[in-house]
Structures are given as structure tokens and as C-alpha cells.
C-alpha positions as CSV (number, residue, x, y, z in Angstrom):
1,M,0.0,0.4,0.0
2,D,2.9,2.2,0.9
3,S,4.5,1.4,-2.5
4,L,1.3,2.3,-4.1
5,N,1.2,5.2,-2.5
6,N,4.7,6.3,-3.4
7,N,4.4,5.6,-6.7
8,K,1.2,8.0,-6.9
9,V,3.5,11.1,-5.3
10,S,6.3,10.6,-7.6
11,L,3.9,10.5,-10.7
12,S,2.2,13.6,-9.2
13,K,5.8,15.2,-9.2
14,T,6.3,14.0,-12.3
15,K,3.2,15.7,-13.7
16,S,4.1,19.0,-12.4
17,S,7.4,19.2,-13.3
18,T,6.9,18.3,-16.7
19,V,4.0,20.9,-16.7
20,A,6.3,23.8,-15.1
21,L,8.6,22.8,-18.2
22,Y,6.0,23.4,-20.3
23,A,5.8,26.8,-18.7
24,L,8.9,28.2,-19.1
25,T,9.4,26.5,-22.5
26,L,6.6,29.0,-23.3
27,G,8.6,31.9,-21.9
28,A,11.1,30.7,-24.0
29,F,8.9,30.9,-27.1
30,A,8.1,34.5,-26.4
31,I,11.5,35.7,-26.0
32,G,12.9,33.6,-28.7
33,L,10.5,35.0,-31.1
34,T,12.0,38.5,-30.0
35,E,15.3,37.7,-30.6
36,F,14.7,36.3,-34.0
37,I,12.0,38.0,-35.6
38,I,14.0,40.6,-37.0
39,M,16.1,38.7,-39.0
40,G,12.9,37.3,-41.5
41,L,12.2,41.3,-41.5
42,L,14.9,43.0,-42.0
43,P,14.3,44.2,-45.4
44,E,10.8,45.2,-44.5
45,V,12.3,47.0,-40.8
46,A,15.0,48.7,-43.2
47,E,12.8,50.5,-45.7
48,S,9.9,51.5,-42.9
49,M,13.0,53.4,-41.1
50,Q,14.8,54.3,-44.1
51,V,18.1,52.5,-42.9
52,S,20.2,50.2,-45.0
53,I,20.5,46.3,-44.3
54,P,23.4,46.5,-42.1
55,M,22.0,49.1,-40.4
56,A,18.7,47.1,-39.6
57,G,21.0,44.5,-38.6
58,L,22.6,46.6,-36.0
59,L,19.4,45.9,-34.2
60,V,20.1,42.1,-34.0
61,T,23.6,44.0,-32.2
62,G,21.7,45.9,-30.1
63,Y,19.3,43.1,-28.5
64,A,22.2,40.7,-28.0
65,L,24.5,43.7,-26.3
66,G,21.2,44.9,-23.7
67,V,21.3,40.7,-23.3
68,A,24.7,40.9,-22.5
69,I,25.3,43.7,-20.3
70,G,21.6,43.5,-18.7
71,A,21.8,40.1,-17.7
72,P,24.9,40.1,-15.1
73,I,23.0,43.4,-13.9
74,I,19.6,42.2,-13.3
75,T,21.0,39.1,-11.8
76,V,23.2,41.0,-9.3
77,A,20.5,42.9,-8.6
78,T,17.9,40.8,-7.6
79,H,20.0,38.1,-6.1
80,K,17.2,37.6,-2.7
81,M,14.2,37.9,-5.0
82,K,12.0,34.3,-5.2
83,R,12.6,33.1,-8.7
84,K,8.7,33.1,-9.6
85,E,8.9,36.6,-8.7
86,L,12.1,37.5,-10.9
87,L,10.2,35.5,-13.7
88,L,7.2,37.2,-13.3
89,F,8.8,41.0,-13.1
90,L,11.0,40.1,-16.6
91,M,7.7,39.1,-18.2
92,I,5.9,42.2,-17.5
93,L,9.5,44.0,-18.5
94,F,9.7,42.0,-22.1
95,I,6.2,43.1,-22.7
96,L,6.9,46.8,-22.0
97,G,9.6,46.6,-24.4
98,N,7.7,45.2,-27.1
99,A,4.7,47.0,-26.8
100,L,7.2,50.2,-27.1
101,A,9.0,48.4,-30.6
102,A,5.5,48.1,-32.0
103,L,5.2,51.7,-31.2
104,A,8.4,52.7,-32.2
105,P,8.0,56.3,-34.0
106,N,11.7,55.8,-35.4
107,Y,15.0,53.4,-35.6
108,T,16.0,55.3,-31.9
109,T,12.9,54.6,-30.3
110,L,12.7,50.8,-32.0
111,M,16.4,50.2,-30.8
112,V,15.9,51.1,-27.5
113,A,12.9,49.1,-27.3
114,R,14.9,46.0,-28.1
115,I,17.3,46.2,-25.6
116,L,14.7,46.8,-23.1
117,A,13.0,43.8,-24.1
118,A,16.6,42.4,-24.2
119,L,17.3,43.1,-20.6
120,T,15.2,40.3,-19.4
121,H,16.3,37.5,-22.1
122,G,19.2,36.6,-20.2
123,S,18.4,36.2,-16.4
124,F,15.1,34.8,-18.0
125,F,17.4,32.0,-19.5
126,G,20.0,32.0,-16.5
127,V,16.8,31.1,-14.0
128,G,15.0,29.0,-16.1
129,S,17.6,26.8,-16.6
130,V,18.4,26.1,-13.2
131,I,14.9,25.7,-11.8
132,A,14.7,23.3,-15.2
133,A,17.3,21.1,-14.0
134,E,16.5,21.6,-10.5
135,L,13.4,19.9,-11.7
136,V,14.3,16.4,-12.9
137,P,17.3,13.5,-12.0
138,K,21.2,14.9,-11.7
139,E,21.4,12.2,-14.9
140,K,18.4,14.2,-17.2
141,R,19.5,17.8,-16.8
142,A,20.9,18.6,-20.0
143,G,17.6,16.8,-21.3
144,A,15.5,19.3,-19.0
145,I,17.4,21.9,-20.4
146,A,16.8,21.3,-23.9
147,I,12.8,21.0,-23.0
148,M,13.0,24.7,-22.0
149,F,15.2,26.1,-25.0
150,T,12.7,23.6,-27.2
151,G,10.9,27.1,-26.7
152,L,13.6,28.8,-28.9
153,T,13.3,26.1,-31.1
154,L,9.4,26.6,-31.9
155,A,10.1,30.4,-32.3
156,N,12.0,29.3,-34.9
157,I,9.7,26.6,-36.8
158,L,6.5,28.3,-35.8
159,G,7.3,31.8,-34.8
160,V,9.8,33.4,-36.9
161,P,7.4,32.2,-40.3
162,T,4.5,32.6,-39.0
163,G,5.4,36.2,-38.2
164,T,7.2,37.1,-41.4
165,F,4.1,36.6,-43.1
166,L,2.2,38.3,-40.7
167,G,4.7,41.5,-41.0
168,Q,4.9,41.0,-44.7
169,A,1.2,41.1,-45.0
170,Y,0.1,43.8,-42.6
171,G,3.4,45.8,-41.7
172,W,6.1,44.7,-38.9
173,R,4.3,46.4,-36.5
174,S,1.8,44.1,-36.7
175,T,4.2,41.3,-36.0
176,F,5.4,43.0,-32.4
177,W,2.4,43.5,-31.1
178,A,1.6,39.4,-31.7
179,I,4.4,38.8,-29.7
180,T,3.3,41.2,-26.9
181,I,0.1,39.1,-26.6
182,I,2.4,36.0,-26.9
183,G,4.1,37.7,-23.9
184,I,0.9,37.9,-21.9
185,I,-0.1,34.8,-22.5
186,A,3.4,33.3,-21.0
187,L,3.1,35.7,-17.8
188,I,-0.4,33.7,-17.4
189,G,1.5,30.4,-17.8
190,I,4.5,31.2,-15.5
191,I,1.4,32.8,-12.8
192,F,-0.5,29.5,-12.4
193,L,2.2,26.5,-13.4
194,V,5.9,27.3,-12.5
195,P,6.4,26.7,-8.5
196,T,8.2,28.8,-6.0
197,V,12.2,28.4,-5.9
198,K,13.8,30.3,-3.4
199,A,16.5,32.1,-4.5
200,A,20.6,30.4,-3.4
201,K,21.3,30.7,0.1
202,S,25.2,31.7,-1.1
203,S,26.4,35.0,-0.4
204,L,27.0,37.6,-3.5
205,R,30.3,37.9,-2.9
206,Q,30.5,33.9,-2.9
207,E,28.7,33.5,-5.9
208,L,30.6,36.7,-7.9
209,G,33.5,34.2,-7.1
210,V,33.2,31.8,-9.7
211,L,34.2,35.0,-12.2
212,R,37.7,34.1,-11.3
213,R,37.6,30.6,-11.8
214,P,39.9,29.4,-14.7
215,T,37.3,26.6,-16.0
216,F,34.5,29.0,-15.9
217,Q,35.8,31.5,-18.1
218,I,37.0,29.1,-20.4
219,A,33.3,27.9,-20.6
220,L,32.0,31.5,-21.5
221,L,34.5,31.7,-24.0
222,M,33.5,28.3,-25.7
223,T,29.7,29.8,-25.3
224,V,31.0,33.2,-26.9
225,F,32.6,31.8,-30.0
226,G,30.5,28.4,-30.4
227,F,27.2,30.8,-31.4
228,F,29.7,33.5,-32.6
229,G,29.5,32.0,-36.1
230,V,25.6,31.2,-35.8
231,F,24.5,34.9,-35.9
232,T,27.3,36.0,-38.4
233,T,25.6,33.9,-40.7
234,F,21.7,33.9,-39.4
235,T,21.4,37.7,-38.6
236,Y,21.8,38.4,-42.9
237,I,19.9,35.0,-43.8
238,T,17.2,36.8,-45.7
239,P,19.1,39.1,-48.3
240,I,22.0,35.6,-48.4
241,L,18.5,33.5,-49.7
242,V,16.9,36.3,-51.6
243,D,19.9,38.5,-53.5
244,I,22.6,35.6,-53.7
245,T,20.4,32.2,-54.2
246,G,17.4,33.8,-56.1
247,F,14.4,32.6,-53.7
248,S,11.4,35.0,-53.7
249,P,10.8,37.2,-50.3
250,K,7.4,35.2,-49.8
251,S,9.8,31.7,-49.7
252,V,11.4,32.9,-46.8
253,P,9.3,31.8,-44.2
254,Y,8.8,28.6,-45.6
255,I,12.6,28.2,-46.0
256,L,12.8,29.5,-42.1
257,V,10.5,26.3,-41.1
258,L,13.0,24.0,-42.2
259,F,15.7,25.7,-40.5
260,G,13.5,25.7,-37.3
261,I,13.2,21.6,-37.4
262,G,16.3,21.4,-38.2
263,V,17.0,23.5,-34.9
264,T,14.5,21.6,-33.0
265,I,16.3,18.1,-34.0
266,G,19.6,19.6,-32.7
267,N,18.5,20.8,-29.4
268,I,16.9,17.3,-28.5
269,Y,19.2,14.9,-29.9
270,G,22.3,17.8,-28.9
271,G,21.2,17.3,-25.1
272,K,20.6,13.5,-25.0
273,L,24.3,13.4,-26.7
274,A,25.7,16.3,-23.9
275,D,24.0,14.2,-21.3
276,R,26.2,11.3,-22.7
277,K,29.0,12.7,-23.5
278,L,29.8,16.3,-22.8
279,F,33.0,17.6,-24.4
280,P,32.9,15.0,-27.1
281,S,29.3,15.6,-28.6
282,L,30.3,19.6,-28.3
283,I,33.6,19.3,-30.3
284,G,31.9,17.1,-32.6
285,I,29.0,19.3,-33.1
286,L,30.9,22.5,-33.6
287,I,33.4,20.4,-36.3
288,I,30.3,20.1,-38.2
289,L,28.6,23.7,-37.9
290,A,32.1,24.9,-39.3
291,I,31.9,22.6,-42.1
292,V,28.5,23.7,-42.8
293,L,29.1,27.4,-42.9
294,A,31.9,26.7,-44.9
295,I,29.5,25.1,-47.5
296,F,27.7,27.9,-47.3
297,S,29.8,29.9,-49.9
298,I,30.4,27.1,-52.1
299,I,26.8,26.2,-52.9
300,D,25.0,29.5,-52.4
301,Q,23.6,29.8,-55.5
302,N,21.8,25.7,-56.2
303,K,18.5,26.2,-54.5
304,I,18.2,22.8,-53.6
305,L,21.7,22.2,-52.1
306,M,21.1,25.2,-50.2
307,L,17.9,24.0,-48.3
308,L,19.3,21.3,-47.1
309,T,22.3,23.1,-45.8
310,V,20.5,25.5,-44.0
311,F,18.1,22.4,-42.2
312,I,21.6,21.1,-41.8
313,F,23.0,24.6,-40.1
314,G,19.8,24.7,-38.2
315,M,20.7,21.2,-36.6
316,A,24.1,22.5,-35.5
317,A,23.9,25.1,-34.7
318,F,21.1,24.6,-31.5
319,G,23.1,21.2,-31.1
320,I,25.6,23.0,-28.8
321,V,23.2,25.0,-26.9
322,P,22.4,22.6,-24.2
323,G,25.8,20.7,-23.8
324,L,26.8,24.7,-23.3
325,Q,24.6,25.8,-20.6
326,L,25.0,22.2,-18.7
327,N,28.9,22.9,-18.5
328,V,29.1,26.2,-17.2
329,L,26.6,24.9,-14.3
330,N,28.8,22.1,-13.9
331,T,31.6,25.0,-13.2
332,A,29.8,26.8,-10.8
333,K,27.7,24.6,-9.2
334,E,27.8,26.8,-5.8
335,A,26.4,30.0,-8.3
336,P,24.2,28.0,-10.6
337,T,21.8,31.5,-11.3
338,L,24.6,33.7,-12.1
339,A,26.8,31.2,-13.7
340,S,23.6,29.8,-16.1
341,T,22.5,33.7,-16.4
342,L,26.5,34.9,-17.7
343,N,26.5,32.2,-20.0
344,I,23.1,33.6,-21.6
345,A,25.0,36.8,-21.7
346,A,27.6,35.0,-23.3
347,F,25.4,33.3,-25.8
348,N,24.3,36.5,-26.5
349,L,27.8,38.4,-26.7
350,G,28.6,36.3,-29.6
351,N,25.0,36.7,-31.2
352,A,26.4,40.7,-31.4
353,L,29.8,40.1,-32.1
354,G,28.2,37.7,-35.3
355,A,25.8,40.5,-36.5
356,Y,28.1,43.2,-36.0
357,T,31.0,41.0,-38.2
358,G,28.3,40.0,-40.9
359,G,27.7,43.7,-41.5
360,I,31.5,45.1,-41.4
361,V,31.5,42.4,-43.8
362,I,28.9,43.7,-46.5
363,D,30.2,47.2,-46.0
364,L,33.5,47.0,-46.4
365,N,32.5,44.2,-49.3
366,I,35.5,42.0,-47.8
367,G,35.4,38.6,-50.2
368,G,32.6,40.3,-52.3
369,G,30.7,41.5,-49.2
370,L,27.6,38.9,-48.8
371,P,28.7,35.8,-50.6
372,A,31.7,36.1,-48.1
373,V,30.0,35.9,-44.7
374,P,29.2,32.1,-44.3
375,L,32.8,31.5,-44.7
376,V,33.7,34.5,-42.2
377,A,31.3,32.7,-39.8
378,S,33.0,28.9,-40.3
379,L,36.3,30.7,-39.7
380,V,35.2,32.1,-36.6
381,T,33.6,28.8,-35.5
382,V,37.4,27.3,-35.5
383,V,37.8,29.3,-32.7
384,G,35.1,27.9,-30.8
385,I,36.6,24.6,-31.5
386,F,40.2,25.2,-29.8
387,F,38.5,26.5,-26.8
388,T,36.3,23.8,-26.4
389,L,39.1,21.1,-26.7
390,W,40.9,23.6,-24.1
391,G,38.2,22.9,-21.9
392,A,38.1,19.3,-22.1
393,Q,41.8,19.1,-21.3
394,Q,40.6,21.3,-18.3
395,Q,38.1,19.0,-17.1
396,K,40.4,16.4,-17.3
397,R,43.1,17.8,-15.8
398,N,40.4,18.6,-12.7
399,N,39.4,15.4,-12.5
400,Q,43.1,13.7,-12.5
401,Q,43.5,16.3,-9.4
402,G,40.7,14.8,-8.1
403,L,41.3,11.8,-8.3
404,N,44.4,11.9,-6.7
405,H,42.9,14.3,-4.0
């Protein structure tokens, strides 16, 4: 009888954990849509605001820098705040940022709105990753993080194509109004579905101490350079597909769906692989990513090969995300919230550098401009591979020292 009751309790706990993960996924979807939608609407925004494509691309850079700078500041400022209260505060700020973007009368206001929404990104994914990891057994943590990050992948599969359709048909502002509504729904989901999780008991000084740890610093560099190349290419994916490959603008949303399917597959299986063999899986996927990015510049005028490459690009790009996030949590177990949030900031620093670098390549016509962007992205990803190899060596050395002691 006791066994039966224990099984019921265990089943109930599993169901509540699953529902909480899905609530986090909903919030991740809303925030991911805000981050990625500019790529699908880059030409429309540029024309509406009367700026160049690279100038419009800086809206991606501005958002990413808002994440990179805002994430650690908000995390420190809200250190003693209950995790659920923090998530609610972040979603309200997110809603306000997107409403301002929809109303923006000029480029400057739109940039400010993007940065305002970006301030929520790092802390939301940082806190969400910690909660997701705590809801499941230790051996399934990367998988739980991957489920939450599925919100980002769904934003690519469903959100960006639909938002691009909406923006092309009714103007890009309508897309930001839609995101605002989704944010409100996500807020309601967090209120009713996410459990209350108290902040870590460690002192702020103790948490900040992880910044001096070499393994943690290497982990952040792995994230920055591992994801750098992804946004160098993805920011300008629409101009590449339309101006070089020859796809019509109306076909871009369908191609983004294909990319999103690849992202979803990569995210799920990347999490499973990371739970089994963390560093070997990261190194292998990064090598695939570097090769795929290099291939972009070779087959960019062949529509069929481009479709296949875009799909594999999506798989490799997000196949590394759960592993990179888990790696940072492993290097700073006593300060998970700060570590996780700083890693999200590192992702977005890579995003900002990628968008900016791609714009420089186009503006200065380096290697022919737009066609050379994926090749530059590939070279940057190779740097990420070296940092990951360094991180693997550091982990091996630490494990050996632990055994000796």
C-alpha cells in the first residue's frame, strides 16, 4: 500500500515538473521570437525606418548587447528575489519592451525598445535553466534544459515564419503586437504553472567568486565563440537567400520553417548527447557547424543544396546549446543562477559580435561582401572548437586532481 502511495506521489511530482517545464518553454518561445523575428523582417524594417540592411542588422546587435550587459546586472540586483517573482517581473518588462517596439516612431526608439526587451532575456533563461535542472534527476539535467530551450526552437519553426508572414502582409509592427500578446499569455502561464523556487543561499560575494575560476572563464569563451558564427550567418540569412540564391521573399518563411525543424532536432538530440558525453558531443557538433558554414559560401547559388544546408545548419547551431549551458552549470555548482545567466549573456555577446561582424563584411565588401559572410562565420567557429578542446583538457586535469586527492 505504501509503495502504491509512493508511486502516486512520484507520478504526481513528475506531471507537475513536466507542466512547469512547458510553462518555461512558453516564456522561452515568446522571448526567442523577439530575438529572432528581426531576421525575417530585416528588409521591411530597413525600408520602413529608411536605413540600410547592415544598419537594420544592428537591431540584432543592440538586442544581443542588451542581453550581455543586462543579464549580470539584473541577476546581481535581484539576488535575494524569489525565482518565480523574478520570472514574473522579467515577463512584464518583456511585454512593455515589445509594445514600445510596435509603437516606435523612429529607428532610435525601436533600438531602445529592443534593448529594453533584451534586458529580460539573459535572466529569464538563466533562472529558467536552473529551475529546469532542479526539476529532474541529475542524469537528465541537459535534457530538461533542452526542453526549456525548445521554446527557442519553436520560435524558429512556428513563430518566425508566421511572424514574417504577418509582417509582410500587415507591416512589421503587427508582428510586435502579436509578440506582446504572446508575452501576456506566457505571463499567465508562469503565474499558474511554475513552482516557487527560493534564491540560492550563497552570498553574493561567494557567487561572484566563480568569475575568477579559469574553468568558468573558459566555459564562457566556449559559448561566445561557439555561437559567434551562428549569428554571423543567421542575421543575414534573408538577404543571402533572396539576393544570392534567388529565392523570392515570400518563400523565406517556408525556408525558416525548415531551419526551425533542424533547430528542434539539434536541440533535442544535442541535449541527449550532452547527458552522455558532454565534451566529445560539443566538439563533434562544432566541427559539423564549421563545415556547414563553409559549404554555405560554395553552394549559395544552388537552391536545392541551400535548402539542405539550411536544415543541417539549424541542427548544428542549436545542437550545442544544451551542452554549453550544462557545461557552465558544472563549473559553478555553488552559483548556478549567476553562472547560467552569464552564459546566456555569453551566447548573446556571440550573437552581437556575429551580427556586427557580418555587417562589417558586407559594408567593406570583404571577400565580395554578402557571399563571404558564412565563410567568415566558419573561421570564427574554428576558434570556438579550440576553446572547447581547451575546456576538455581543463576538465580532464581537474578530474585527475580530484582522483589524486
